[in-house]
Structure formats: C-alpha cells, structure tokens
C-alpha positions in Angstrom: -27.1 -10.2 -17.0 -25.9 -13.8 -17.1 -25.1 -15.7 -13.9 -21.3 -15.4 -14.5 -21.6 -11.6 -14.9 -22.1 -11.2 -11.1 -19.9 -11.2 -8.1 -21.3 -12.6 -4.9 -20.6 -10.2 -2.0 -22.7 -11.7 0.8 -25.6 -13.8 2.0 -28.8 -12.6 3.7 -28.8 -14.0 7.3 -31.9 -12.3 8.8 -34.2 -9.3 8.9 -32.9 -6.3 10.8 -35.7 -4.4 12.5 -39.3 -4.3 11.4 -39.0 -1.9 8.5 -37.6 -4.3 5.9 -33.8 -3.9 6.4 -31.7 -7.0 6.0 -28.5 -8.1 7.6 -26.1 -10.1 5.5 -22.8 -11.9 6.1 -20.2 -10.0 4.0 -17.7 -11.8 1.8 -15.8 -8.6 1.2 -12.3 -8.2 2.6 -12.8 -4.5 3.0 -15.9 -2.3 3.0 -13.9 0.0 0.8 -14.0 -2.4 -2.2 -17.5 -1.3 -3.2 -18.2 2.3 -4.2 -21.4 4.1 -4.4 -23.5 0.9 -4.4 -26.8 2.0 -5.9 -28.1 -1.5 -6.8 -27.7 -5.1 -5.9 -29.0 -8.3 -7.3 -30.6 -10.9 -5.0 -30.6 -14.6 -6.0 -32.1 -17.7 -4.3 -30.2 -20.8 -5.3 -30.4 -21.2 -9.1 -33.3 -18.8 -9.7 -32.6 -15.7 -11.9 -31.2 -12.7 -10.0 -33.6 -9.9 -9.2 -32.4 -6.3 -9.2 -33.1 -4.0 -6.2 -32.3 -0.3 -5.8 -30.3 0.3 -2.6 -31.8 2.9 -0.3 -29.1 2.6 2.4 -26.1 0.5 3.0 -23.9 0.2 6.0 -20.9 -2.1 5.7 -18.1 -3.3 7.9 -15.7 -6.2 7.4 -18.1 -8.9 8.4 -21.7 -7.6 7.8 -23.8 -5.6 5.5 -27.0 -3.8 6.5 -29.1 -3.0 3.5 -32.4 -1.2 3.0 -33.7 -2.1 -0.4 -36.5 -0.5 -2.6 -39.6 -2.7 -2.5 -38.6 -4.5 0.8 -40.8 -2.6 3.2 -41.5 -4.8 6.2 -40.0 -7.7 8.3 -42.0 -10.3 6.3 -40.5 -9.3 3.0 -37.0 -9.1 4.5 -37.5 -12.6 6.1 -38.3 -14.1 2.6 -34.8 -13.1 1.5 -33.0 -15.1 4.2 -30.5 -17.5 2.6 -30.4 -15.5 -0.7 -27.1 -14.4 -2.2 -26.3 -10.7 -2.7 -24.6 -10.0 -6.0 -23.1 -7.0 -7.7 -21.8 -6.1 -11.1 -17.9 -6.3 -11.2 -17.9 -2.7 -12.3 -19.0 -1.7 -8.8 -15.6 -2.7 -7.3 -13.0 -0.1 -6.7 -10.0 -0.2 -9.0 -7.0 -1.9 -7.2 -3.4 -0.6 -7.4 -1.1 -2.2 -9.9 -0.1 -5.8 -9.2 -3.1 -6.3 -6.9 -6.1 -8.5 -8.0 -9.5 -9.5 -6.8 -9.9 -13.2 -6.3 -12.4 -13.6 -9.1 -9.7 -12.3 -11.5 -7.3 -15.0 -10.4 -9.6 -18.0 -10.2 -9.3 -20.1 -13.4 -6.0 -18.6 -14.5 -3.7 -21.0 -16.3 -0.5 -21.5 -14.3 2.9 -22.1 -15.9 6.4 -22.1 -14.7 9.1 -19.7 -16.0 10.2 -22.6 -18.2 6.7 -22.8 -19.7 5.7 -26.0 -17.9 1.9 -26.1 -17.6 0.9 -26.8 -13.9 -2.9 -26.4 -14.1 -5.3 -23.7 -13.1 -6.0 -21.6 -10.0 -8.9 -23.6 -8.5 -9.3 -21.8 -5.2 -7.6 -19.4 -2.8 -6.9 -19.9 0.8 -6.8 -16.6 2.8 -3.8 -16.2 5.0 -2.7 -13.8 7.7 0.4 -12.7 5.9 -0.4 -13.8 2.4 -2.9 -15.8 0.5 -2.2 -19.3 -0.9 -3.3 -20.2 -4.4 -4.4 -23.7 -5.0 -3.3 -24.8 -8.4 -5.1 -27.9 -9.6 -3.2 -29.8 -12.3 -3.1 -33.1 -14.1 -0.8 -34.8 -11.6 -1.5 -33.1 -8.3 -2.5 -30.0 -6.4 0.2 -27.4 -5.8 -0.1 -24.8 -3.1 1.4 -21.5 -4.2 2.1 -18.8 -1.6 1.2 -15.4 -3.0 4.6 -13.9 -2.6 6.9 -12.2 -5.1 9.4 -15.0 -5.0 6.8 -17.5 -6.3 4.3 -15.4 -8.3 6.4 -13.9 -11.1 3.8 -12.5 -13.4 0.0 -12.2 -13.6 -1.7 -11.4 -16.9 -5.4 -11.4 -16.3 -6.2 -10.4 -19.9 -4.3 -13.4 -21.2 -5.5 -15.7 -18.5 -2.0 -16.7 -17.3 0.0 -16.7 -14.1 3.7 -17.4 -14.3 5.3 -18.9 -11.2 8.7 -19.9 -9.9 8.5 -23.1 -7.9 10.6 -23.0 -4.7 12.2 -26.2 -3.3 9.5 -28.4 -1.8 6.6 -27.1 -3.9 
C-alpha cells in the first residue's frame, strides 16, 4: 500500500504491561468507527508502514490498547513509542447518508451555489455543536460552519462541496 492509502487512527504513547501490549492515543471520534480490526500498520516518521496482525484491541474515545502479533515483550513495545497506527480505509464503518469522514472532505473543491470557486477544504476544526471547515482559497481563508444552511451539497466522488455563504462569511 502507498502512504496515501492509509488512515492514521492513533499514535503509540507507551508500552502497557510487560507482555508487549501498547497504549496509543486514539484519533477516532468513536470507537465504533472501526469494525473487526484484524490488522494495523505501524509507521515511524517517513519509513514504510509495517503490517501487524491484531491479537486483541480495546478502544474507547481517547485510547487504544493493542496486542500485536510479533510484539511479545515490553522492550519490543517500547520501540514502537512515537509510531503512527494506520488502517486501510475499508476498515471504517459505513456512515449514514450525508455524513462523511474527515479524510473524505479534506481537499474537496469548494464552490458557491453561483459556481464561484472559493478554494479547497484545508483542515477541519472540531466543534461541540458542529465542525468548522477551513476553506483555503486564493484570496483568503474562509471558515465554513458544517450546518445545512451553509453546506448545500457534498459530492465526494466528484471532489466538490457546494456552499451558501451567509452574511459575514
């Protein structure tokens, strides 16, 4: 798999116990977004990702506890600290209609309903009530609240998001 074929779901922060388990900071919004995770890929900085079979996985909103095939003691687990945990996008649960994973939105071309090109989704700011999409354009950055009044259409396959700018945006 190429680097871009992976989704980063966490970072190893420390060994957990003496038998090779690892504790990782989770980047998942919900533990339910991954289903039957039988393998992960581990990557240190820009090195190629290495595939590991998952023996056990415990997940909550902020942490992942993993036991991986071939990581049998605390020393082997300690060598993974700082590494990224990656999965294939196919391991994510399918979302309901009109809901999207962030990786599907990042890079979308943003246009208004009048076909004015505003730029692309450069980043996403998580919010309590709704996320905010950061649209980086030629002239300036525009913050787009992820609400129906603003986000009119998302076509991931075509790579386009159509928006209605409210006063002040």
